[in-house]
C-alpha positions in Angstrom: 2.1 -28.9 -11.9 2.9 -25.3 -13.7 -0.6 -24.8 -14.5 -1.2 -20.9 -13.7 2.3 -20.0 -15.5 0.9 -21.6 -18.7 -2.2 -19.7 -18.6 -0.2 -16.8 -17.8 1.9 -17.1 -20.8 -1.2 -17.3 -22.8 -2.7 -13.8 -21.5 1.2 -12.2 -22.8 -0.2 -11.0 -25.8 -3.4 -9.6 -24.5 -1.8 -7.6 -21.8 1.1 -6.3 -23.9 3.6 -7.9 -21.3 6.6 -6.5 -23.5 6.6 -3.2 -24.1 9.3 -2.0 -27.1 10.7 1.3 -26.5 14.2 2.2 -25.9 13.8 3.3 -22.5 12.9 -0.3 -21.4 16.8 -1.6 -22.2 16.6 -3.9 -19.1 14.9 -6.0 -16.7 17.2 -7.2 -13.7 20.9 -6.8 -15.2 23.9 -4.6 -14.3 24.4 -1.2 -14.7 25.2 0.7 -17.7 25.6 4.4 -15.6 25.7 4.6 -12.3 24.4 7.7 -9.8 21.9 10.0 -10.3 18.4 10.5 -8.7 15.0 9.5 -9.7 12.6 11.9 -9.0 8.8 11.1 -9.2 5.3 11.6 -8.0 2.9 9.8 -6.2 -0.6 11.2 -6.2 -1.4 9.9 -2.3 0.1 9.4 0.9 1.1 5.7 2.1 -1.9 4.9 5.0 0.7 2.6 6.6 4.1 1.0 5.6 3.2 -2.7 5.8 3.4 -4.4 2.5 1.8 -7.8 4.1 -1.5 -5.6 5.3 -2.2 -3.2 2.3 -3.6 -3.2 -1.4 -2.9 0.6 -1.9 -0.3 1.2 -4.9 1.1 4.3 -2.7 2.9 1.9 -0.3 4.4 0.3 -3.2 5.7 2.9 -4.9 7.4 4.3 -2.1 7.8 1.4 0.2 8.6 -1.8 -2.2 12.3 -0.4 -2.9 13.1 -1.3 0.6 12.2 -4.9 0.3 12.6 -8.4 -1.2 10.8 -10.9 -1.7 11.9 -15.0 -2.6 11.2 -14.7 -6.0 10.2 -11.8 -8.8 9.2 -11.4 -12.2 12.1 -11.3 -15.7 10.3 -8.3 -16.8 11.1 -8.6 -19.9 9.8 -11.9 -20.0 6.9 -11.8 -17.8 5.5 -13.7 -15.7 8.5 -15.9 -16.1 9.8 -15.8 -12.7 13.5 -15.7 -11.4 14.9 -15.3 -7.6 15.1 -12.5 -5.4 15.9 -13.7 -2.2 16.2 -17.2 -3.3 19.1 -18.5 -5.3 17.4 -21.4 -6.5 14.2 -23.3 -6.0 12.4 -26.7 -6.6 9.1 -27.8 -6.4 8.4 -31.6 -5.8 6.1 -33.8 -8.1 3.1 -33.7 -6.6 3.5 -30.2 -6.2 2.8 -30.1 -1.9 6.7 -29.2 -1.4 8.2 -25.9 -2.5 12.1 -25.9 -1.6 14.3 -22.6 -1.7 17.7 -22.3 -1.4 18.4 -18.8 0.0 21.8 -16.3 -1.2 24.1 -16.3 1.4 25.4 -12.5 2.8 22.3 -10.9 2.5 21.9 -8.8 5.1 18.8 -6.4 6.6 19.1 -2.6 6.0 20.1 -2.2 10.0 23.0 -5.2 9.6 21.3 -7.9 10.6 22.1 -11.2 8.6 18.9 -12.5 6.8 18.2 -16.5 7.2 15.5 -18.8 6.6 14.0 -17.5 9.9 13.2 -14.4 8.6 11.3 -16.1 5.2 9.5 -18.8 7.5 8.2 -15.5 10.2 7.1 -13.3 7.3 5.4 -16.4 5.8 3.8 -17.2 9.4 2.8 -13.5 9.9 1.1 -13.4 6.4 -1.0 -16.6 7.0 -1.9 -16.0 10.4 -1.8 -12.4 11.3 -1.1 -11.7 15.0 -3.9 -9.5 16.7 -3.7 -5.6 15.5 -2.2 -7.0 12.2 -3.9 -6.9 8.9 -3.3 -9.4 6.3 -6.0 -9.1 3.2 -4.3 -11.5 1.1 -4.2 -14.5 4.0 -6.4 -16.8 2.1 -3.9 -17.3 -0.9 -1.2 -19.0 1.7 -4.1 -21.0 3.2 -2.7 -24.5 1.6 0.7 -23.9 3.7 0.4 -26.6 6.3 4.4 -25.9 7.6 7.4 -24.2 7.2 10.5 -25.7 7.4 14.1 -24.1 8.2 16.1 -27.5 8.0 19.9 -24.8 7.7 20.2 -21.0 7.8 19.8 -20.6 4.3 17.2 -23.2 3.0 13.4 -22.7 4.1 10.5 -25.7 2.9 7.0 -25.0 2.5 4.8 -27.9 2.5 1.1 -27.6 1.7 -1.7 -29.8 2.4 -3.4 -29.8 -1.0 -1.8 -28.9 -4.4 -2.6 -25.8 -5.7 -2.1 -24.1 -8.9 -1.0 -20.5 -7.7 1.3 -21.1 -5.1 4.5 -21.1 -6.9 3.5 -17.2 -8.2 2.5 -16.2 -4.5 6.5 -16.5 -3.8 6.3 -13.3 -6.1 3.9 -11.7 -5.1 5.2 -8.1 -4.6 3.0 -7.6 -1.1 5.1 -11.3 0.5 8.1 -8.8 1.4 10.4 -10.8 3.9 10.9 -8.9 7.4 13.3 -9.2 9.9 12.1 -12.3 12.4 14.1 -10.2 15.4 12.0 -6.7 14.6 9.1 -9.2 14.5 9.6 -10.9 17.6 9.9 -7.6 19.2 6.7 -5.9 18.0 4.7 -8.3 15.1 3.3 -4.2 14.1 6.9 -2.9 13.6 6.6 -2.9 10.0 3.4 -0.7 9.8 5.7 2.1 10.9 8.9 1.1 10.2 11.0 0.3 7.4 13.9 -2.4 7.6 14.3 -4.7 4.9 17.3 -5.8 2.1 16.0 -4.1 -0.8 18.1 -2.0 -3.0 17.2 1.2 -1.2 17.5 2.5 2.1 15.1 4.8 4.0 16.6 7.9 4.7 13.9 10.2 5.2 10.0 10.9 5.3 8.5 14.1 5.2 4.7 13.5 5.7 2.8 15.2 3.0 6.1 16.3 0.9 8.6 13.7 0.3 10.2 10.1 0.6 14.0 10.2 0.5 16.0 7.2 0.5 19.5 6.6 -0.8 21.3 3.6 -2.1 22.3 0.6 -0.2 25.6 -0.7 -0.5 25.1 -4.2 0.4 22.5 -5.2 -1.6 22.4 -8.6 -3.0 22.0 -8.0 -6.8 24.3 -5.4 -8.6 21.3 -3.5 -10.4 20.5 -0.3 -8.0 22.0 1.9 -10.1 20.9 5.5 -8.7 22.6 7.2 -5.4 19.1 7.2 -4.7 15.2 8.1 -5.0 12.6 10.7 -4.2 8.9 10.5 -4.5 6.7 13.3 -4.0 3.1 13.6 -3.0 1.4 15.5 -6.0 -2.0 16.2 -6.6 -1.5 16.2 -10.3 0.9 15.0 -13.1 1.0 17.2 -15.5 2.3 20.6 -13.9 5.2 19.1 -11.9 6.5 17.3 -14.8 6.5 20.3 -17.2 7.9 22.3 -14.8 10.6 19.5 -14.4 9.8 18.9 -10.4 9.2 15.3 -11.1 10.6 12.7 -14.0 8.0 10.1 -13.6 4.7 8.9 -12.0 4.4 5.2 -12.0 0.4 4.6 -11.7 -0.6 6.3 -15.4 -1.9 9.1 -17.2 -5.1 10.2 -18.8 -5.4 11.4 -22.3 -5.7 14.6 -21.6 -2.9 15.0 -19.3 -1.1 12.6 -22.5 -1.4 15.4 -24.7 -0.2 18.4 -22.8 2.6 16.8 -21.7 3.9 15.7 -25.2 3.1 19.2 -26.7 4.8 20.6 -23.8 7.9 18.6 -23.7 8.2 16.7 -27.0 11.1 14.7 -27.2 12.4 14.9 -23.5 9.3 12.6 -22.4 8.5 9.0 -23.3 5.2 7.7 -23.4 5.4 3.9 -22.8 2.0 1.9 -23.5 -0.8 1.4 -23.8 -0.5 -1.7 -21.6 -3.2 -4.1 -19.5 -3.9 -3.2 -16.2 -4.6 -5.8 -14.3 -6.7 -4.0 -11.7 -10.2 -3.9 -11.5 -12.0 -1.3 -10.1 -15.5 -1.8 -8.3 -18.0 -0.5 -6.0 -18.8 -2.5 -2.6 -22.2 -2.7 -1.0 -22.5 -3.1 2.4 -24.0 -5.9 3.7 -25.0 -4.1 6.8 -26.9 -1.5 5.5 -30.5 -2.3 5.5 -31.4 -1.6 1.7 -28.6 -3.4 1.0 -29.5 -6.5 3.0 -32.2 -7.4 -0.2 -31.1 -9.1 -3.3 -33.2 -6.7 -5.8 -31.9 -3.6 -4.5 -28.8 -4.9 -4.9 -29.2 -5.9 -8.2 -31.1 -2.6 -9.3 -27.9 -0.4 -8.0 -26.1 -3.1 -10.2 -28.6 -2.9 -13.3 -28.6 0.8 -13.5 -24.8 1.2 -14.8 -24.6 0.7 -18.5 -21.0 -0.3 -18.8 -21.7 -1.3 -22.5 -22.4 2.4 -23.2 -20.9 4.1 -20.2 -17.3 2.8 -20.2 -16.5 3.9 -24.0 -17.3 7.6 -23.1 -15.3 7.0 -19.4 -12.2 6.1 -21.6 -11.9 9.2 -23.6 -11.5 10.9 -20.1 -9.9 8.9 -17.9 -7.6 5.6 -17.8 -10.0 2.9 -17.8 -11.0 0.4 -20.4 -13.9 0.9 -22.6 -14.6 -3.0 -22.2 -16.8 -4.3 -19.9 -15.3 -6.9 -17.3 -16.9 -9.2 -14.7 -14.0 -9.8 -11.7 -11.5 -11.4 -14.7 -9.5 -9.9 -16.6 -11.0 -9.5 -20.7 -9.1 -11.6 -23.2 -7.1 -13.7 -20.4 -7.7 -17.3 -20.5 -10.2 -17.7 -17.4 -12.1 -14.8 -18.4 -15.9 -14.5 -19.4 -16.6 -14.5 -23.1 -18.4 -11.2 -23.7 -21.4 -13.3 -25.2 -21.5 -15.1 -22.1 -21.2 -12.2 -19.6 -24.0 -10.2 -21.4 -26.5 -12.6 -19.8 -25.2 -11.7 -16.2 -27.1 -9.0 -14.0 -25.7 -5.5 -15.0 -23.8 -6.5 -18.6 -27.0 -7.1 -20.6 -27.0 -4.6 -23.8 -30.1 -2.7 -23.6 -29.3 -0.4 -21.2 -32.6 2.0 -21.0 -34.7 -1.3 -20.6 -32.0 -2.5 -18.0 -32.9 1.0 -15.7 -36.3 0.2 -16.7 -36.3 -3.5 -14.7 -34.0 -1.7 -11.9 -36.6 0.9 -10.8 -39.3 -1.8 -11.0 -36.9 -4.0 -8.8 -36.7 -0.6 -6.4 -40.6 -0.3 -6.7 -41.1 -4.5 -5.4 -38.6 -4.0 -2.6 -40.2 -0.6 -1.0 -37.2 1.3 -2.2 -38.1 3.5 -4.9 -35.9 7.1 -4.3 -33.2 4.9 -2.8 -30.8 6.8 -0.6 -27.2 5.7 0.0 -23.9 7.0 0.4 -21.0 6.6 -1.8 -17.5 6.8 -0.5 -15.0 7.9 -3.0 -11.2 8.2 -2.9 -10.0 12.1 -3.0 -7.9 11.3 -6.3 -9.2 12.7 -9.7 -8.2 9.9 -12.0 -9.8 7.9 -12.5 -11.7 7.7 -8.8 -13.6 11.2 -9.6 -14.9 10.6 -12.9 -15.6 6.8 -12.5 -18.0 8.3 -9.3 -19.3 11.4 -11.7 -20.4 8.5 -14.3 -22.2 5.7 -11.6 -24.1 8.6 -10.0 -25.2 10.0 -12.5 -26.3 6.3 -14.2 -28.1 5.9 -10.5 -30.1 9.3 -10.6 -31.2 7.7 -13.8 -33.2 5.0 -11.8 -34.3 7.4 -9.0 -31.9 6.9 -6.7 -30.6 9.8 -4.5 -26.6 8.8 -4.0 -24.4 11.1 -1.9 -20.9 11.5 -2.6 -18.2 11.5 0.4 -14.6 12.0 -0.8 -12.0 11.5 1.6 -8.1 11.5 1.4 -6.5 8.0 0.9 -5.3 7.6 4.6 -9.3 8.6 5.6 -10.8 7.2 3.0 -9.0 3.7 3.6 -10.4 3.7 7.6 -13.8 4.4 6.4 -13.5 1.4 4.2 -12.4 -1.1 6.8 -14.3 0.2 9.0 -17.9 -0.4 7.5 -18.6 3.2 7.9 -20.0 3.4 4.2 -23.2 2.1 2.1 -21.3 1.7 -0.7 -17.7 2.1 -1.6 -15.0 2.3 -4.4 -13.0 -0.2 -4.2 -10.4 -2.1 -6.1 -8.7 -5.5 -7.0 -5.5 -4.8 -7.6 -3.8 -8.9 -9.5 0.0 -9.2 -10.6 -1.0 -12.4 -12.9 -4.7 -13.6 -14.7 -4.8 -16.1 -12.3 -8.5 -16.7 -10.5 -7.2 -17.4 -7.2 -5.7 -14.3 -7.1 -8.5 -12.6 -9.0 -11.2 -14.1 -7.1 -10.2 -14.4 -3.5 -10.9 -10.6 -2.7 -14.6 -12.1 -2.9 -14.6 -14.9 -0.6 -16.6 -14.8 2.7 -15.7 -12.1 5.2 -13.9 -14.2 7.8 -12.1 -16.0 4.5 -10.1 -12.9 3.6 -9.4 -9.8 5.2 -10.2 -7.4 2.0 -13.9 -8.2 1.6 -15.4 -5.3 2.7 -18.9 -5.6 1.2 -18.5 -8.4 4.8 -20.8 -11.1 3.7 -20.3 -14.6 4.0 -21.2 -17.2 1.4 -20.0 -20.8 1.7 -20.8 -21.5 -1.5 -18.6 -19.2 -2.8 -16.1 -20.4 -0.4 -16.5 -24.1 -1.8 -16.3 -22.8 -5.3 -12.9 -21.0 -4.4 -11.2 -23.9 -3.0 -12.2 -26.1 -6.0 -10.6 -24.2 -8.1 -7.6 -23.5 -6.3 -6.7 -27.2 -6.5 -7.8 -28.1 -10.0 -5.5 -29.0 -12.1 -7.2 -29.5 -15.3 -7.0 -26.2 -17.2 -10.7 -26.4 -18.7 -12.5 -27.7 -15.2 -11.0 -25.1 -13.6 -12.1 -22.2 -15.8 -15.6 -23.5 -15.6 -15.3 -23.6 -11.7 -14.1 -20.1 -12.0 -16.6 -18.9 -14.1 -19.5 -20.4 -12.1 -18.2 -18.5 -8.9 -17.8 -15.5 -11.0 -21.3 -15.5 -12.2 -22.8 -15.9 -8.4 -20.7 -13.1 -7.2 -21.8 -10.7 -10.0 -25.9 -12.1 -9.2 -25.6 -11.6 -5.8 -24.5 -8.0 -7.0 -22.7 -7.2 -3.6 -19.8 -6.5 -5.8 -20.3 -4.0 -9.0 -17.3 -4.5 -11.4 -16.8 -1.3 -13.0 -13.6 -1.3 -14.9 -10.0 -2.6 -15.8 -7.8 0.1 -16.5 -5.7 0.9 -19.4 -2.0 2.5 -18.4 0.2 4.5 -20.2 2.9 6.3 -18.4 4.9 9.6 -19.2 8.7 9.0 -18.1 11.2 11.8 -18.7 13.7 10.7 -21.4 16.4 10.0 -19.4 15.1 6.9 -17.8 16.3 4.0 -18.8 16.1 0.3 -17.9 12.3 0.3 -17.0 10.2 -2.0 -18.2 6.2 -1.5 -17.7 4.6 -4.4 -16.3 1.0 -5.3 -16.7 -0.6 -3.7 -13.1 0.7 -0.7 -10.9 1.9 -2.8 -8.3 4.2 -4.4 -10.0 8.3 -3.7 -10.6 8.4 -0.7 -8.1 11.7 -1.4 -6.6 13.6 0.6 -9.2 15.8 -2.2 -9.5 17.6 -2.0 -12.9 16.7 1.7 -13.2 19.6 4.2 -14.7 19.6 7.9 -15.5 21.2 8.7 -19.4 22.0 12.3 -17.9 
C-alpha cells in the first residue's frame, strides 16, 4: 500500500533531494545554539493567510511557521515521513483506514488545547469547504468517507476506496490544523487571522513591509531555535542581501543574481543547489473566451511555443529548467519519455514547422492575427522573463497578445474571477506523484484550481482510475493518457519546471533545501552561528 513512496524514492536521485553542504547539518533535531533573529525576504505579499485556500509561495514563506500538520517530512531523507502533530500512525492492510495517535499537551498559540476534534474540523473544511472558503486541493481528499475521533488524542480517517497518494497528503504543507473553536465561530477565520500550534507566533504584520514573529515557548518539538523571524517584502534579492538587510530568500535566485552576490559577499554567502523544483509554470486559457472555445485556436497558441529551443535560452537568464516538460516532472517515475513527449502537440522538435502549422490552424478557424490579453504576475523572476519569451513566440505566429501585469493580490483576484483570456499559472507539488501533479487539471467542478474552467468527464474518470490503481505500470499508463489528453486539448500550456538555487547567509545553519519552495518553510531546525 506504499506505492507512492516507492515512486518518490525512485525520483530522489533525479531531484537531488539531499543537499551536501555544511550549512545543512540537521533536519528536525534539537538546537546546537539558541537565539538570534532570522531575517529573510519575500518578493510578494500574502494574498490571504489561509493555508487551506491558496497556492501562493508567499503564504507558505510567511505563514507556515505558525502551523503544524499531522505528518511532515524528514528533509535529509525526503520523502521519508515523520510525525508532526502525530506521535505515531498506522495504515490498515487494505489501505482504507489511517489511524493517528496525537501528541498530548499541544496548545494553540491562544492557549487552547489541541485535540482530535481540531484535526477533524480542519480536514472536513478542506474536503467540504463552507461557502466563501476556497479549497483548491479538495479533490485530493475526496476519498475520505468519514473521520472518527474516539478520544481526544486519536483520529481515524476512513476511505471509500484505496488511494495511492493519501498517506503523503497528511504531510502536505497546505493541510494545516486549525482550531475547531475558531472555525466554529467563523469558518473564514484563518483567511485574515493566525492561531496555530507551530514553532513561531505572529507578533506583528505590517502590510507591504514586514512579518514579525517570536518563538513559541510551548511548541511541541524542541527545534524552534530562534528568538524569532522577520520577513521583509522585497522587490529584488541582490541589493538587500549585499546591504545586509536580509539573510535569505527561500524561493530561488537567477544566474546573474548568484554571480553578483558571490562576487560581492564571497564566503559570507552560501549558494545551495541546484535542486529540482517541483513547481510547473503554465499558461491557462480561459474556456469562456470566444476564441479559446475552438480547439484549433488553442492548439495554435500551444504550437507557437518552441520549447525545445526557447527554454535553453530562458534558463540562462532566470531559474527555469531548459528541459521541455509536460504536466509531470521530467525524469520522475511517472513522466513521459522525451521521445514520447515529442509526439504531443506543442512539443515537436521542428519549431519553425510547428509555427507554420499553427498559423494555418488560425487561418482555418478564422482567427488570423488573434488578439488576446495575457495576465502576468508583476514579479521579475521568472514571470516577466517567461512572458517576454512567450509573447515574442506568439507574435512570430502573427498573434497580437497584450500583457497586463499586476501585483500578486490583484493578479490572484483576476485569475480567480476569470478576468483574463490567458494567464500565467502554476501547479506546485511536493511529491512527484500523479495524484498531486494532475489534480489541478480536473474539471472545474472537481477542483478549486482549474482556472481554465473547463469540464471534461473523461479526464475525471482517468484521474480517478490512476488514483486507485496500485500497480505501478498500470498507474503510469493511466497518468500518461490523462497528460496527453490535457496537452492535446490545449487549454493548458506548460512552460517549464524550475531549477532552485538558494543564496543563504553563511551564518544560517540547520536548513536542508527541499525539492519545492512550498516545502520546509516552518524554520524548524534553523539556527544562527553568530
